[in-house]
C-alpha positions in Angstrom: -24.4 -63.0 37.8 -24.1 -59.6 36.5 -25.8 -57.0 39.0 -27.4 -53.6 37.8 -24.4 -51.5 39.0 -22.2 -52.9 36.0 -24.9 -52.6 33.7 -26.1 -49.0 34.5 -22.3 -47.7 34.8 -21.4 -48.9 31.2 -22.1 -46.7 28.5 -21.9 -46.6 24.6 -19.3 -43.7 23.5 -18.6 -42.4 20.1 -15.2 -40.3 19.3 -13.7 -39.2 15.9 -14.6 -42.2 13.7 -15.0 -44.9 16.6 -17.5 -46.2 18.7 -16.8 -47.7 21.7 -17.4 -48.5 25.5 -16.7 -46.9 28.7 -17.9 -47.1 32.3 -18.0 -44.7 35.4 -16.3 -45.3 38.7 -16.4 -43.1 41.8 -13.1 -42.1 43.6 -13.0 -39.9 46.7 -16.7 -39.2 45.8 -16.1 -37.6 42.7 -17.5 -39.7 39.5 -15.0 -40.3 36.6 -15.6 -41.9 32.9 -13.2 -44.4 32.1 -12.2 -45.9 28.7 -9.6 -47.1 26.6 -6.7 -44.5 25.6 -6.7 -45.7 21.8 -10.2 -44.6 21.8 -10.0 -41.2 22.5 -6.7 -40.5 21.5 -6.4 -36.6 20.4 -9.0 -35.5 22.6 -7.1 -32.6 24.1 -7.3 -31.4 27.4 -11.1 -30.4 26.5 -13.2 -31.9 23.8 -16.7 -33.5 23.1 -17.6 -37.2 23.2 -20.9 -38.6 22.4 -22.7 -40.9 24.6 -25.8 -42.8 23.1 -29.0 -42.1 25.2 -32.8 -42.5 24.1 -31.9 -44.0 20.9 -29.7 -40.8 19.8 -26.1 -39.8 20.1 -25.7 -36.5 22.8 -22.5 -34.6 22.7 -21.1 -34.1 26.0 -18.1 -31.9 27.0 -15.5 -33.8 28.7 -12.2 -32.9 30.3 -9.3 -34.9 30.4 -8.2 -36.1 33.7 -5.3 -38.2 32.4 -4.0 -41.0 30.0 -2.3 -44.1 31.5 1.6 -44.0 31.3 3.1 -45.4 28.1 1.5 -48.5 26.8 -1.0 -48.4 29.6 -4.2 -48.0 27.3 -6.5 -46.5 30.1 -7.9 -42.6 29.9 -10.0 -41.2 32.6 -12.3 -38.2 31.8 -14.4 -35.8 33.9 -17.8 -34.7 32.9 -20.0 -31.5 33.5 -22.2 -33.7 35.9 -22.9 -37.2 37.6 -24.6 -39.4 35.3 -24.2 -42.6 37.0 -26.4 -43.2 40.1 -24.8 -42.6 43.5 -26.5 -45.7 45.0 -25.1 -48.0 42.0 -21.6 -47.6 43.0 -18.9 -50.0 41.1 -16.0 -50.7 43.1 -12.8 -50.4 41.6 -10.7 -52.9 43.3 -8.8 -56.2 42.3 -8.7 -57.8 45.8 -9.6 -61.3 45.4 -8.9 -61.8 41.8 -7.7 -65.4 41.2 -5.9 -67.1 38.5 -8.7 -69.5 37.0 -11.7 -67.7 38.3 -14.2 -66.4 36.0 -14.5 -62.8 34.9 -17.0 -60.8 32.8 -16.5 -58.0 30.4 -19.3 -55.4 29.1 -19.5 -53.6 26.1 -20.9 -52.9 22.4 -19.3 -55.3 20.0 -19.6 -53.7 16.3 -22.0 -51.0 17.8 -24.5 -53.7 18.9 -26.6 -53.3 22.0 -30.2 -53.9 23.7 -33.0 -51.8 24.6 -35.1 -52.3 27.6 -36.0 -48.6 28.1 -37.0 -47.3 31.3 -35.3 -50.2 33.1 -31.7 -48.8 32.2 -32.8 -45.2 32.0 -33.0 -45.4 28.3 -29.4 -46.2 27.9 -28.5 -49.0 25.7 -28.2 -52.4 27.2 -24.4 -53.8 26.9 -23.2 -57.5 25.8 -21.9 -59.3 28.6 -19.1 -62.0 28.0 -17.3 -64.1 30.3 -13.3 -65.4 30.4 -11.1 -67.2 32.4 -8.5 -65.1 34.4 -5.6 -66.5 32.4 -2.7 -64.5 33.7 -1.8 -61.2 35.3 1.1 -59.0 36.0 1.8 -56.9 39.3 3.6 -53.6 39.7 3.2 -50.5 41.6 -0.2 -49.6 40.6 -1.4 -53.1 41.6 -2.4 -55.2 38.6 -0.6 -54.5 35.4 -2.3 -56.5 32.8 -5.1 -59.0 33.3 -5.1 -61.5 30.6 -8.4 -63.3 30.1 -9.0 -66.5 28.1 -12.3 -65.5 26.1 -13.4 -64.2 22.7 -13.3 -60.3 22.4 -14.7 -58.5 19.5 -14.3 -54.8 18.1 -16.1 -52.5 20.2 -15.6 -53.9 23.7 -12.7 -51.5 23.8 -12.8 -49.4 27.0 -15.3 -51.7 28.7 -15.3 -53.0 32.2 -13.6 -56.3 33.4 -15.6 -57.4 36.6 -15.5 -60.1 38.8 -17.2 -61.6 42.0 -14.5 -61.8 44.8 -14.5 -65.8 46.2 -17.5 -66.3 48.5 -19.4 -62.8 47.5 -22.2 -62.0 45.1 -20.8 -58.4 44.9 -19.5 -57.0 41.7 -15.9 -55.3 41.6 -14.2 -53.8 38.5 -10.8 -55.0 38.2 -9.5 -53.7 34.6 -10.3 -52.2 31.5 -10.4 -54.0 28.0 -8.0 -52.7 25.8 -8.1 -55.6 22.8 -7.1 -59.0 21.8 -3.7 -60.7 20.8 -3.8 -61.5 16.9 -2.0 -63.7 14.9 -1.3 -63.7 11.3 -2.1 -67.2 9.3 -1.5 -68.1 5.9 -4.3 -68.5 3.4 -4.2 -71.9 1.4 -5.8 -72.9 -1.6 -6.0 -76.5 -1.0 -2.5 -77.6 0.0 -0.8 -74.3 -1.7 -0.1 -71.4 0.6 -0.8 -68.0 -1.0 0.9 -65.0 -0.7 -1.9 -63.6 1.7 -2.7 -64.0 5.7 -5.4 -63.5 7.6 -5.6 -62.1 11.3 -6.8 -64.8 13.8 -8.1 -64.0 16.9 -6.2 -66.4 19.5 -8.9 -65.6 22.4 -6.2 -64.0 24.6 -7.7 -60.9 25.9 -5.6 -57.9 27.3 -7.0 -55.5 29.8 -5.1 -53.2 32.1 -5.6 -52.9 35.8 -8.1 -50.4 37.4 -5.4 -49.1 39.6 -4.1 -46.9 36.9 -7.5 -45.2 36.5 -7.9 -44.4 40.2 -4.3 -43.3 40.4 -5.0 -40.8 37.7 -8.3 -39.6 39.2 -6.4 -39.2 42.7 -3.9 -36.8 40.9 -6.2 -34.8 39.1 -9.5 -34.6 41.4 -11.9 -32.7 38.8 -14.6 -35.1 38.5 -18.1 -33.9 39.7 -19.4 -34.4 43.2 
């Protein structure tokens, strides 16, 4: 079951020519907006992003807190003021995540969303999809990459991977959706292979551990209190 803390902390964003997903976490009592690095590539130290609210895109000034190192597809932003409620925290923690358990990811595939008005403070309702924790890697930041077995779509990039620790109904965020592994497959005309190929979604979803985001926030604590 996905609780209101995950839903109300997930937002639909626009930057450049891309729409995607982002979500809020609190680190040392400061609030930060987390998304995928490839979504806001080129934002600079200060820049505007747009957040969809009340059926319109609203520009907001964002300060870059930091990007994930090298290939790590995570970026952290600080906004001028808090947006997500302090009462609905989404703990960034991978403790209890196990191979083979269900996990969920939230976002806005192809820019689609639901609308429930006051119930979600006039923010769009994200889609929720489920996958199985298929594999993960550890490093000094905790979990490096978390692989899910599921069906990802464009637009989920930057969205949170959330889970229930065993024996608990609480929701925690473990990672940030980066994308999915694709494979080029040949196109046939009957039994004849054509000089064409098509990209096939393999069902392997790639996300990066939330420990990168918390480390970035702790290293540059500029989020609003």
